[in-house]
PyMOL Python script that loads the backbone (N, CA, C, O; Angstrom):
from pymol import cmd

cmd.read_pdbstr("""\
ATOM      1  N   MET A   1     312.068 190.123  97.490  1.00  0.00           N
ATOM      2  CA  MET A   1     311.273 190.778  98.613  1.00  0.00           C
ATOM      3  C   MET A   1     311.893 190.000 100.067  1.00  0.00           C
ATOM      4  O   MET A   1     312.513 188.945 100.200  1.00  0.00           O
ATOM      5  N   ALA A   2     311.553 190.750 100.800  1.00  0.00           N
ATOM      6  CA  ALA A   2     312.074 190.390 102.235  1.00  0.00           C
ATOM      7  C   ALA A   2     311.290 189.803 102.823  1.00  0.00           C
ATOM      8  O   ALA A   2     310.156 189.917 102.358  1.00  0.00           O
ATOM      9  N   VAL A   3     311.420 188.950 104.023  1.00  0.00           N
ATOM     10  CA  VAL A   3     310.683 187.796 104.352  1.00  0.00           C
ATOM     11  C   VAL A   3     311.070 188.240 105.775  1.00  0.00           C
ATOM     12  O   VAL A   3     312.242 188.608 105.857  1.00  0.00           O
ATOM     13  N   GLN A   4     310.132 188.307 107.267  1.00  0.00           N
ATOM     14  CA  GLN A   4     310.383 188.453 108.689  1.00  0.00           C
ATOM     15  C   GLN A   4     310.748 187.346 109.017  1.00  0.00           C
ATOM     16  O   GLN A   4     309.905 186.538 108.628  1.00  0.00           O
ATOM     17  N   GLN A   5     311.522 186.887 109.505  1.00  0.00           N
ATOM     18  CA  GLN A   5     312.306 185.972 110.283  1.00  0.00           C
ATOM     19  C   GLN A   5     311.509 185.530 111.658  1.00  0.00           C
ATOM     20  O   GLN A   5     311.663 184.372 112.048  1.00  0.00           O
ATOM     21  N   ARG A   6     310.568 186.525 112.480  1.00  0.00           N
ATOM     22  CA  ARG A   6     310.116 186.301 113.526  1.00  0.00           C
ATOM     23  C   ARG A   6     309.236 186.945 113.782  1.00  0.00           C
ATOM     24  O   ARG A   6     309.403 188.091 113.365  1.00  0.00           O
ATOM     25  N   ARG A   7     307.847 186.724 114.546  1.00  0.00           N
ATOM     26  CA  ARG A   7     307.063 187.506 114.602  1.00  0.00           C
ATOM     27  C   ARG A   7     307.407 188.588 115.746  1.00  0.00           C
ATOM     28  O   ARG A   7     308.092 188.349 116.741  1.00  0.00           O
ATOM     29  N   VAL A   8     306.749 189.941 115.394  1.00  0.00           N
ATOM     30  CA  VAL A   8     306.951 191.003 115.924  1.00  0.00           C
ATOM     31  C   VAL A   8     305.764 190.981 117.249  1.00  0.00           C
ATOM     32  O   VAL A   8     304.547 190.810 117.175  1.00  0.00           O
ATOM     33  N   SER A   9     306.563 191.203 118.356  1.00  0.00           N
ATOM     34  CA  SER A   9     305.627 191.025 119.656  1.00  0.00           C
ATOM     35  C   SER A   9     304.628 192.701 119.494  1.00  0.00           C
ATOM     36  O   SER A   9     304.781 193.677 118.759  1.00  0.00           O
ATOM     37  N   LYS A  10     303.709 192.393 120.486  1.00  0.00           N
ATOM     38  CA  LYS A  10     303.025 193.473 120.281  1.00  0.00           C
ATOM     39  C   LYS A  10     303.779 194.988 120.809  1.00  0.00           C
ATOM     40  O   LYS A  10     303.806 196.108 120.299  1.00  0.00           O
ATOM     41  N   SER A  11     304.358 194.421 122.074  1.00  0.00           N
ATOM     42  CA  SER A  11     305.212 195.410 122.676  1.00  0.00           C
ATOM     43  C   SER A  11     306.440 196.612 121.653  1.00  0.00           C
ATOM     44  O   SER A  11     306.710 197.809 121.756  1.00  0.00           O
ATOM     45  N   ARG A  12     306.963 195.344 120.594  1.00  0.00           N
ATOM     46  CA  ARG A  12     308.213 195.997 120.123  1.00  0.00           C
ATOM     47  C   ARG A  12     307.251 197.274 118.887  1.00  0.00           C
ATOM     48  O   ARG A  12     307.459 198.474 118.711  1.00  0.00           O
ATOM     49  N   LYS A  13     306.023 196.172 118.133  1.00  0.00           N
ATOM     50  CA  LYS A  13     305.072 196.754 117.376  1.00  0.00           C
ATOM     51  C   LYS A  13     304.804 198.659 118.151  1.00  0.00           C
ATOM     52  O   LYS A  13     305.175 199.778 117.796  1.00  0.00           O
ATOM     53  N   GLY A  14     303.979 198.113 119.312  1.00  0.00           N
ATOM     54  CA  GLY A  14     303.665 199.252 120.183  1.00  0.00           C
ATOM     55  C   GLY A  14     304.943 200.419 120.073  1.00  0.00           C
ATOM     56  O   GLY A  14     304.940 201.552 119.592  1.00  0.00           O
ATOM     57  N   MET A  15     306.061 199.593 120.757  1.00  0.00           N
ATOM     58  CA  MET A  15     307.182 200.899 120.511  1.00  0.00           C
ATOM     59  C   MET A  15     307.708 201.429 119.334  1.00  0.00           C
ATOM     60  O   MET A  15     308.580 202.285 119.482  1.00  0.00           O
ATOM     61  N   ARG A  16     307.318 201.059 117.965  1.00  0.00           N
ATOM     62  CA  ARG A  16     307.460 201.431 116.874  1.00  0.00           C
ATOM     63  C   ARG A  16     306.438 202.739 116.761  1.00  0.00           C
ATOM     64  O   ARG A  16     306.758 203.924 116.842  1.00  0.00           O
ATOM     65  N   LYS A  17     305.274 202.245 116.577  1.00  0.00           N
ATOM     66  CA  LYS A  17     304.369 203.438 116.610  1.00  0.00           C
ATOM     67  C   LYS A  17     304.070 204.611 117.605  1.00  0.00           C
ATOM     68  O   LYS A  17     303.314 205.539 117.315  1.00  0.00           O
ATOM     69  N   SER A  18     304.797 204.481 118.929  1.00  0.00           N
ATOM     70  CA  SER A  18     304.643 205.591 119.545  1.00  0.00           C
ATOM     71  C   SER A  18     304.858 207.243 119.220  1.00  0.00           C
ATOM     72  O   SER A  18     304.739 208.312 119.818  1.00  0.00           O
ATOM     73  N   HIS A  19     305.218 206.790 117.996  1.00  0.00           N
ATOM     74  CA  HIS A  19     305.461 208.199 117.127  1.00  0.00           C
ATOM     75  C   HIS A  19     304.391 208.528 116.503  1.00  0.00           C
ATOM     76  O   HIS A  19     304.531 209.619 115.949  1.00  0.00           O
ATOM     77  N   LEU A  20     303.649 208.186 116.390  1.00  0.00           N
ATOM     78  CA  LEU A  20     302.540 208.065 115.380  1.00  0.00           C
ATOM     79  C   LEU A  20     301.310 209.127 115.815  1.00  0.00           C
ATOM     80  O   LEU A  20     300.539 209.785 115.116  1.00  0.00           O
ATOM     81  N   ALA A  21     301.420 209.040 116.873  1.00  0.00           N
ATOM     82  CA  ALA A  21     299.940 209.320 117.567  1.00  0.00           C
ATOM     83  C   ALA A  21     300.018 210.911 117.035  1.00  0.00           C
ATOM     84  O   ALA A  21     301.016 211.547 116.695  1.00  0.00           O
ATOM     85  N   LEU A  22     298.574 211.340 117.085  1.00  0.00           N
ATOM     86  CA  LEU A  22     298.392 212.972 116.756  1.00  0.00           C
ATOM     87  C   LEU A  22     298.551 214.192 117.813  1.00  0.00           C
ATOM     88  O   LEU A  22     298.344 214.078 119.021  1.00  0.00           O
ATOM     89  N   SER A  23     298.859 215.103 117.306  1.00  0.00           N
ATOM     90  CA  SER A  23     298.390 215.712 118.296  1.00  0.00           C
ATOM     91  C   SER A  23     297.300 217.057 118.170  1.00  0.00           C
ATOM     92  O   SER A  23     296.933 217.595 117.125  1.00  0.00           O
ATOM     93  N   LYS A  24     296.938 217.389 119.480  1.00  0.00           N
ATOM     94  CA  LYS A  24     296.418 218.664 118.982  1.00  0.00           C
ATOM     95  C   LYS A  24     296.947 219.879 119.211  1.00  0.00           C
ATOM     96  O   LYS A  24     297.677 220.294 120.111  1.00  0.00           O
ATOM     97  N   PRO A  25     296.212 220.666 117.748  1.00  0.00           N
ATOM     98  CA  PRO A  25     296.962 221.899 117.251  1.00  0.00           C
ATOM     99  C   PRO A  25     296.814 223.029 118.380  1.00  0.00           C
ATOM    100  O   PRO A  25     295.814 222.912 119.089  1.00  0.00           O
ATOM    101  N   THR A  26     297.836 224.315 118.696  1.00  0.00           N
ATOM    102  CA  THR A  26     298.357 224.916 119.807  1.00  0.00           C
ATOM    103  C   THR A  26     296.958 225.759 118.956  1.00  0.00           C
ATOM    104  O   THR A  26     296.726 225.729 117.748  1.00  0.00           O
ATOM    105  N   ILE A  27     296.196 226.456 120.003  1.00  0.00           N
ATOM    106  CA  ILE A  27     295.346 227.817 119.901  1.00  0.00           C
ATOM    107  C   ILE A  27     295.678 228.679 120.908  1.00  0.00           C
ATOM    108  O   ILE A  27     295.751 228.385 122.101  1.00  0.00           O
ATOM    109  N   THR A  28     295.851 229.604 120.479  1.00  0.00           N
ATOM    110  CA  THR A  28     295.715 230.972 121.447  1.00  0.00           C
ATOM    111  C   THR A  28     294.518 231.950 120.938  1.00  0.00           C
ATOM    112  O   THR A  28     293.827 231.802 119.930  1.00  0.00           O
ATOM    113  N   SER A  29     294.455 233.066 121.978  1.00  0.00           N
ATOM    114  CA  SER A  29     293.050 233.876 121.885  1.00  0.00           C
ATOM    115  C   SER A  29     294.181 235.264 120.994  1.00  0.00           C
ATOM    116  O   SER A  29     295.393 235.481 121.010  1.00  0.00           O
ATOM    117  N   CYS A  30     292.958 235.956 120.281  1.00  0.00           N
ATOM    118  CA  CYS A  30     293.244 237.252 120.094  1.00  0.00           C
ATOM    119  C   CYS A  30     293.564 237.691 121.014  1.00  0.00           C
ATOM    120  O   CYS A  30     293.263 237.056 122.025  1.00  0.00           O
ATOM    121  N   LYS A  31     294.508 239.284 121.234  1.00  0.00           N
ATOM    122  CA  LYS A  31     294.237 240.047 122.278  1.00  0.00           C
ATOM    123  C   LYS A  31     293.553 241.071 121.994  1.00  0.00           C
ATOM    124  O   LYS A  31     293.143 241.759 122.929  1.00  0.00           O
ATOM    125  N   LYS A  32     293.257 241.432 120.667  1.00  0.00           N
ATOM    126  CA  LYS A  32     292.024 242.655 120.036  1.00  0.00           C
ATOM    127  C   LYS A  32     290.664 241.879 120.590  1.00  0.00           C
ATOM    128  O   LYS A  32     289.925 242.535 121.324  1.00  0.00           O
ATOM    129  N   CYS A  33     290.225 240.223 120.202  1.00  0.00           N
ATOM    130  CA  CYS A  33     288.641 240.206 119.929  1.00  0.00           C
ATOM    131  C   CYS A  33     288.585 239.121 120.916  1.00  0.00           C
ATOM    132  O   CYS A  33     287.525 238.843 121.477  1.00  0.00           O
ATOM    133  N   GLY A  34     289.848 238.400 121.188  1.00  0.00           N
ATOM    134  CA  GLY A  34     289.636 237.661 122.032  1.00  0.00           C
ATOM    135  C   GLY A  34     288.868 235.668 121.276  1.00  0.00           C
ATOM    136  O   GLY A  34     288.623 234.580 121.797  1.00  0.00           O
ATOM    137  N   LYS A  35     288.811 236.107 120.230  1.00  0.00           N
ATOM    138  CA  LYS A  35     288.608 234.893 119.362  1.00  0.00           C
ATOM    139  C   LYS A  35     290.079 234.072 119.128  1.00  0.00           C
ATOM    140  O   LYS A  35     291.186 234.586 118.967  1.00  0.00           O
ATOM    141  N   PRO A  36     289.743 232.680 119.161  1.00  0.00           N
ATOM    142  CA  PRO A  36     290.509 231.805 119.270  1.00  0.00           C
ATOM    143  C   PRO A  36     291.419 231.536 117.422  1.00  0.00           C
ATOM    144  O   PRO A  36     290.802 231.242 116.399  1.00  0.00           O
ATOM    145  N   ILE A  37     292.987 231.760 117.522  1.00  0.00           N
ATOM    146  CA  ILE A  37     293.653 231.803 116.337  1.00  0.00           C
ATOM    147  C   ILE A  37     295.073 231.034 116.665  1.00  0.00           C
ATOM    148  O   ILE A  37     295.666 230.970 117.742  1.00  0.00           O
ATOM    149  N   LYS A  38     295.381 230.541 115.550  1.00  0.00           N
ATOM    150  CA  LYS A  38     297.019 230.123 115.520  1.00  0.00           C
ATOM    151  C   LYS A  38     297.829 231.183 116.080  1.00  0.00           C
ATOM    152  O   LYS A  38     297.631 232.384 115.895  1.00  0.00           O
ATOM    153  N   PRO A  39     298.880 230.600 116.874  1.00  0.00           N
ATOM    154  CA  PRO A  39     300.001 231.663 116.939  1.00  0.00           C
ATOM    155  C   PRO A  39     300.472 231.864 115.879  1.00  0.00           C
ATOM    156  O   PRO A  39     300.408 231.118 114.902  1.00  0.00           O
ATOM    157  N   HIS A  40     301.240 233.372 115.997  1.00  0.00           N
ATOM    158  CA  HIS A  40     301.935 233.718 115.127  1.00  0.00           C
ATOM    159  C   HIS A  40     301.198 233.893 113.526  1.00  0.00           C
ATOM    160  O   HIS A  40     301.797 234.234 112.507  1.00  0.00           O
ATOM    161  N   HIS A  41     299.921 233.598 113.631  1.00  0.00           N
ATOM    162  CA  HIS A  41     299.305 233.796 112.504  1.00  0.00           C
ATOM    163  C   HIS A  41     298.648 235.506 112.704  1.00  0.00           C
ATOM    164  O   HIS A  41     298.778 236.106 113.771  1.00  0.00           O
ATOM    165  N   VAL A  42     298.022 236.051 111.614  1.00  0.00           N
ATOM    166  CA  VAL A  42     296.966 236.938 111.757  1.00  0.00           C
ATOM    167  C   VAL A  42     295.494 236.479 111.794  1.00  0.00           C
ATOM    168  O   VAL A  42     295.050 235.493 111.206  1.00  0.00           O
ATOM    169  N   CYS A  43     294.765 237.383 112.610  1.00  0.00           N
ATOM    170  CA  CYS A  43     293.391 237.349 113.254  1.00  0.00           C
ATOM    171  C   CYS A  43     292.487 237.333 112.104  1.00  0.00           C
ATOM    172  O   CYS A  43     292.368 238.464 111.633  1.00  0.00           O
ATOM    173  N   LYS A  44     291.833 236.469 111.512  1.00  0.00           N
ATOM    174  CA  LYS A  44     290.837 236.443 110.472  1.00  0.00           C
ATOM    175  C   LYS A  44     289.573 237.252 110.764  1.00  0.00           C
ATOM    176  O   LYS A  44     288.851 237.914 110.018  1.00  0.00           O
ATOM    177  N   TYR A  45     289.523 236.982 112.162  1.00  0.00           N
ATOM    178  CA  TYR A  45     288.410 238.076 112.416  1.00  0.00           C
ATOM    179  C   TYR A  45     288.461 239.491 112.328  1.00  0.00           C
ATOM    180  O   TYR A  45     287.862 240.262 111.577  1.00  0.00           O
ATOM    181  N   CYS A  46     289.278 239.689 113.224  1.00  0.00           N
ATOM    182  CA  CYS A  46     289.858 241.222 113.063  1.00  0.00           C
ATOM    183  C   CYS A  46     290.767 241.962 112.293  1.00  0.00           C
ATOM    184  O   CYS A  46     290.547 243.086 111.841  1.00  0.00           O
ATOM    185  N   GLY A  47     291.863 241.262 112.143  1.00  0.00           N
ATOM    186  CA  GLY A  47     292.666 241.432 110.894  1.00  0.00           C
ATOM    187  C   GLY A  47     294.163 242.230 111.979  1.00  0.00           C
ATOM    188  O   GLY A  47     294.950 243.095 111.596  1.00  0.00           O
ATOM    189  N   HIS A  48     294.121 241.665 113.110  1.00  0.00           N
ATOM    190  CA  HIS A  48     295.312 242.078 113.955  1.00  0.00           C
ATOM    191  C   HIS A  48     296.218 241.060 114.027  1.00  0.00           C
ATOM    192  O   HIS A  48     296.014 239.848 114.105  1.00  0.00           O
ATOM    193  N   TYR A  49     297.593 241.888 113.982  1.00  0.00           N
ATOM    194  CA  TYR A  49     298.295 240.552 114.241  1.00  0.00           C
ATOM    195  C   TYR A  49     299.110 241.409 116.072  1.00  0.00           C
ATOM    196  O   TYR A  49     299.711 242.469 116.249  1.00  0.00           O
ATOM    197  N   GLY A  50     298.826 240.632 116.750  1.00  0.00           N
ATOM    198  CA  GLY A  50     299.778 241.468 118.323  1.00  0.00           C
ATOM    199  C   GLY A  50     298.858 243.041 118.430  1.00  0.00           C
ATOM    200  O   GLY A  50     297.656 243.211 118.632  1.00  0.00           O
ATOM    201  N   ASP A  51     299.648 243.763 118.268  1.00  0.00           N
ATOM    202  CA  ASP A  51     299.005 245.107 118.300  1.00  0.00           C
ATOM    203  C   ASP A  51     298.915 246.065 117.339  1.00  0.00           C
ATOM    204  O   ASP A  51     298.535 247.211 117.580  1.00  0.00           O
ATOM    205  N   LYS A  52     299.350 245.541 115.906  1.00  0.00           N
ATOM    206  CA  LYS A  52     299.086 246.412 114.687  1.00  0.00           C
ATOM    207  C   LYS A  52     297.864 245.814 113.973  1.00  0.00           C
ATOM    208  O   LYS A  52     297.410 244.700 114.235  1.00  0.00           O
ATOM    209  N   LYS A  53     297.397 246.615 113.091  1.00  0.00           N
ATOM    210  CA  LYS A  53     296.165 246.297 112.038  1.00  0.00           C
ATOM    211  C   LYS A  53     297.151 245.647 110.799  1.00  0.00           C
ATOM    212  O   LYS A  53     298.187 246.188 110.413  1.00  0.00           O
ATOM    213  N   ILE A  54     296.684 244.563 110.346  1.00  0.00           N
ATOM    214  CA  ILE A  54     297.234 244.100 108.919  1.00  0.00           C
ATOM    215  C   ILE A  54     296.559 243.966 107.730  1.00  0.00           C
ATOM    216  O   ILE A  54     296.919 244.137 106.566  1.00  0.00           O
ATOM    217  N   ILE A  55     295.265 243.551 108.346  1.00  0.00           N
ATOM    218  CA  ILE A  55     294.422 243.649 107.376  1.00  0.00           C
ATOM    219  C   ILE A  55     292.943 244.205 107.111  1.00  0.00           C
ATOM    220  O   ILE A  55     292.563 244.643 108.197  1.00  0.00           O
ATOM    221  N   ASN A  56     292.110 244.353 106.312  1.00  0.00           N
ATOM    222  CA  ASN A  56     290.835 245.135 106.463  1.00  0.00           C
ATOM    223  C   ASN A  56     290.024 243.857 106.409  1.00  0.00           C
ATOM    224  O   ASN A  56     290.336 243.032 105.550  1.00  0.00           O
ATOM    225  N   VAL A  57     289.117 243.627 107.149  1.00  0.00           N
ATOM    226  CA  VAL A  57     288.110 242.549 107.400  1.00  0.00           C
ATOM    227  C   VAL A  57     286.457 243.172 107.462  1.00  0.00           C
ATOM    228  O   VAL A  57     285.886 243.892 108.281  1.00  0.00           O
ATOM    229  N   LYS A  58     286.026 242.539 106.221  1.00  0.00           N
ATOM    230  CA  LYS A  58     284.476 243.345 106.624  1.00  0.00           C
ATOM    231  C   LYS A  58     283.860 242.632 107.723  1.00  0.00           C
ATOM    232  O   LYS A  58     282.778 243.008 108.173  1.00  0.00           O
TER     233      LYS A  58
END
""", "prot")
cmd.dss("prot")
cmd.show_as("cartoon", "prot")
cmd.util.cbc("prot")
cmd.orient("prot")
């Protein structure tokens, strides 16, 4: 089992963990209804993808 030789400083630990931060998801608005959707996804409110109607939504 590995045992550390020296204590890891706060700076070094912070640099190592700097890539673990969560980022906000990208949100765009639907061109037809204006509701917020994920980019490159069919709108679940109106069923459009860009200018084409893909699915029928009740």
